[in-house]
C-alpha positions as CSV (number, residue, x, y, z in Angstrom):
1,M,128.8,94.4,-7.4
2,E,132.3,92.9,-7.0
3,K,133.5,89.9,-9.0
4,A,134.2,88.1,-5.5
5,E,130.6,88.2,-4.6
6,I,129.8,86.6,-8.1
7,Q,132.5,84.0,-7.6
8,K,131.2,83.1,-4.0
9,A,127.4,82.7,-5.6
10,L,128.6,80.8,-8.5
11,K,130.5,78.2,-6.0
12,E,127.2,77.7,-4.3
13,V,125.5,77.4,-7.3
14,N,128.0,74.6,-8.4
15,A,127.8,72.8,-4.8
16,Q,124.0,71.9,-5.7
17,P,123.4,68.3,-6.8
18,K,124.9,67.6,-10.4
19,R,122.6,66.5,-13.4
20,K,123.1,64.1,-16.3
21,F,123.6,67.0,-18.7
22,V,125.6,70.1,-18.8
23,Q,123.4,72.8,-17.3
24,S,123.2,76.3,-18.0
25,Y,123.5,79.3,-15.8
26,E,120.4,81.7,-15.8
27,L,121.1,85.3,-14.5
28,I,117.9,86.9,-12.9
29,I,117.5,90.5,-12.2
30,N,114.7,91.5,-10.1
31,L,113.4,95.1,-10.4
32,K,111.8,97.6,-8.1
33,N,110.4,101.2,-8.5
34,I,109.5,101.1,-12.2
35,N,106.1,101.2,-13.8
36,L,106.3,98.9,-16.8
37,K,103.3,100.5,-18.3
38,Q,104.9,103.7,-18.4
39,T,108.6,102.9,-18.9
40,S,110.0,100.3,-21.5
41,V,112.9,98.1,-20.2
42,D,114.3,96.5,-23.3
43,F,118.1,96.5,-23.8
44,S,121.1,94.2,-24.8
45,A,124.5,93.6,-23.2
46,T,127.3,92.7,-25.4
47,L,129.5,90.0,-23.3
48,H,133.2,89.3,-23.7
49,H,132.4,85.5,-23.8
50,T,129.9,83.3,-25.1
51,T,127.0,82.2,-23.0
52,G,127.6,78.5,-24.3
53,R,124.5,78.7,-26.7
54,K,124.6,79.5,-30.2
55,V,121.9,81.8,-31.5
56,K,120.0,81.3,-34.5
57,V,119.7,84.2,-37.0
58,C,117.7,84.8,-40.1
59,A,118.5,87.7,-42.5
60,F,116.0,89.6,-44.8
61,V,118.1,90.8,-47.7
62,D,118.1,91.2,-51.8
63,N,120.9,90.5,-54.0
64,A,123.1,93.0,-52.6
65,L,123.7,91.2,-49.2
66,F,122.7,87.7,-50.2
67,D,126.3,86.3,-50.6
68,Q,127.3,87.8,-47.4
69,A,124.2,86.6,-45.4
70,T,124.5,83.2,-46.9
71,K,127.7,82.7,-45.4
72,S,127.1,83.9,-42.0
73,C,123.3,83.6,-41.1
74,D,121.3,80.1,-40.3
75,K,118.7,81.1,-42.8
76,V,118.2,83.8,-45.6
77,I,115.1,85.0,-47.1
78,R,115.4,87.1,-50.1
79,D,112.9,89.9,-50.7
80,T,111.4,88.0,-53.7
81,E,110.2,85.3,-51.1
82,F,108.5,87.9,-48.6
83,A,105.2,87.6,-50.4
84,L,105.0,83.8,-49.4
85,Y,105.1,84.7,-45.6
86,Q,102.8,87.6,-45.8
87,Q,100.3,85.3,-47.4
88,D,101.0,82.3,-45.0
89,K,100.6,83.6,-41.4
90,K,101.4,80.1,-40.1
91,L,104.7,79.8,-41.9
92,A,105.6,83.5,-40.6
93,K,104.7,82.3,-37.3
94,Q,106.8,79.3,-37.3
95,L,109.7,81.4,-38.6
96,A,109.4,83.7,-35.5
97,Q,109.5,80.8,-33.3
98,E,112.4,79.3,-34.8
99,F,115.1,82.1,-34.7
100,D,116.5,84.4,-32.0
101,Y,117.3,87.1,-33.9
102,F,116.5,88.6,-37.4
103,V,118.7,91.0,-39.4
104,A,117.4,93.0,-42.2
105,Q,118.8,95.1,-45.0
106,S,117.9,98.7,-44.2
107,T,116.4,99.4,-47.7
108,L,113.9,96.5,-47.3
109,M,112.6,97.6,-43.9
110,A,109.2,98.7,-44.9
111,K,108.9,95.4,-46.9
112,V,110.0,93.4,-43.8
113,A,107.5,95.2,-41.7
114,A,104.6,94.7,-44.0
115,A,105.4,90.9,-44.4
116,F,106.8,90.0,-40.9
117,G,105.6,92.8,-38.7
118,K,102.7,90.9,-36.9
119,A,104.5,87.7,-36.5
120,L,107.9,89.1,-35.4
121,G,106.6,92.3,-33.7
122,T,104.2,90.5,-31.0
123,R,107.3,88.5,-30.1
124,G,109.8,91.4,-30.0
125,K,111.8,90.0,-32.5
126,M,111.7,92.7,-35.3
127,P,115.2,93.6,-36.5
128,N,116.5,96.0,-34.0
129,P,118.2,99.1,-34.9
130,K,119.6,99.3,-31.4
131,M,121.3,95.9,-31.6
132,G,122.8,96.6,-35.1
133,C,120.1,94.4,-36.8
134,V,119.3,96.7,-39.4
135,V,122.0,96.9,-41.8
136,P,123.2,98.9,-45.0
137,P,123.5,97.0,-48.2
138,N,127.4,97.0,-48.2
139,S,127.4,95.8,-44.8
140,A,129.8,93.2,-43.6
141,M,127.5,90.5,-41.8
142,E,130.2,88.0,-40.0
143,P,131.3,90.5,-37.3
144,L,127.4,91.3,-36.6
145,I,126.5,87.5,-36.3
146,K,129.6,87.0,-34.0
147,R,128.3,89.7,-31.8
148,L,124.9,88.6,-31.5
149,N,126.4,85.0,-30.3
150,T,127.6,86.9,-27.3
151,T,124.7,89.3,-26.8
152,V,121.8,88.8,-24.2
153,R,118.7,90.7,-24.5
154,F,116.8,91.9,-21.3
155,V,113.2,92.6,-21.5
156,A,110.6,93.1,-18.8
157,K,107.1,92.6,-20.1
158,K,104.7,91.6,-17.4
159,G,106.8,90.4,-14.7
160,M,109.2,92.7,-12.6
161,N,112.4,90.5,-13.3
162,L,114.9,90.2,-16.3
163,Q,116.3,86.6,-17.0
164,V,119.0,85.7,-19.6
165,P,121.1,82.7,-20.1
166,I,124.8,83.8,-18.9
167,G,126.9,80.7,-19.4
168,K,127.4,76.9,-18.8
169,E,129.0,74.6,-16.5
170,N,131.6,73.5,-18.9
171,Q,133.0,77.1,-19.2
172,S,135.7,78.5,-17.1
173,E,134.8,80.2,-13.8
174,E,136.6,83.2,-15.1
175,E,134.4,83.5,-18.2
176,V,131.1,83.0,-16.4
177,I,132.0,85.6,-13.7
178,D,133.1,88.2,-16.3
179,N,129.7,87.4,-18.4
180,I,127.7,87.8,-15.1
181,F,129.7,91.2,-14.2
182,T,129.6,92.9,-17.5
183,A,125.4,92.0,-17.9
184,V,124.8,93.4,-14.1
185,Q,126.9,96.6,-15.0
186,T,125.2,96.9,-18.3
187,A,121.7,96.7,-16.5
188,I,122.8,99.3,-14.2
189,K,123.6,101.7,-16.8
190,S,120.6,100.9,-18.8
191,L,117.9,101.3,-16.1
192,P,116.3,104.8,-15.6
193,N,117.4,105.1,-12.0
194,E,120.2,102.8,-12.2
195,S,121.0,100.6,-9.4
196,Q,118.0,102.1,-7.4
197,N,115.8,100.0,-9.9
198,I,117.4,96.7,-8.9
199,R,115.9,94.9,-5.9
200,N,118.4,91.8,-6.1
201,V,120.4,89.7,-8.5
202,L,120.3,85.8,-8.5
203,L,122.2,83.1,-10.2
204,K,120.4,79.9,-11.1
205,P,121.3,76.5,-12.7
206,T,118.9,74.9,-15.1
207,M,117.4,72.4,-12.6
208,G,118.4,74.1,-9.4
209,K,117.8,76.7,-6.8
210,P,118.4,80.4,-7.4
211,V,121.5,81.8,-5.2
212,R,121.6,85.5,-4.5
213,I,124.8,87.3,-5.4
């Protein structure tokens, strides 16, 4: 896929009727030749630019990372509070719904799994080591949170498609094109048979029709 092809599709999307709000762009990758019961499709792409949407991050820490996490994360839950969520399933469920990413101090992962595993695991939101969300007690949190704000996660659960936010109308064309290019290249490298697993790639505005790239 060339950037010129992405630019053409973006222009078609932008030619659709305008709305009274700033729309997001959604990238849709339709898959083929994958048995999702046998092959897990779950990977992330770190983009060069923001998607225009700030993600919400919650951290599970003890005293070692509390100050760092407080400066960088939207919510911090200390190990001394875990029991509250373990006892109150509704509270844990609300937490899982409210935040996009969860970061955990590596030395606390067993306790995190016991207290939050059911609520987060069913939503695919347990702290993910592959995304750098399981951190040592001496970790610098700020770079991780910055990276998560330019990271999109591709997950195919039941349907044969991947869909992620990739930018907004008020971003520069160059940023949106680069985000799409980077995300698609990452997807190709992450799929078991690379481009042979991609049926097509679409770009869609929030309230508009998808356009094939």
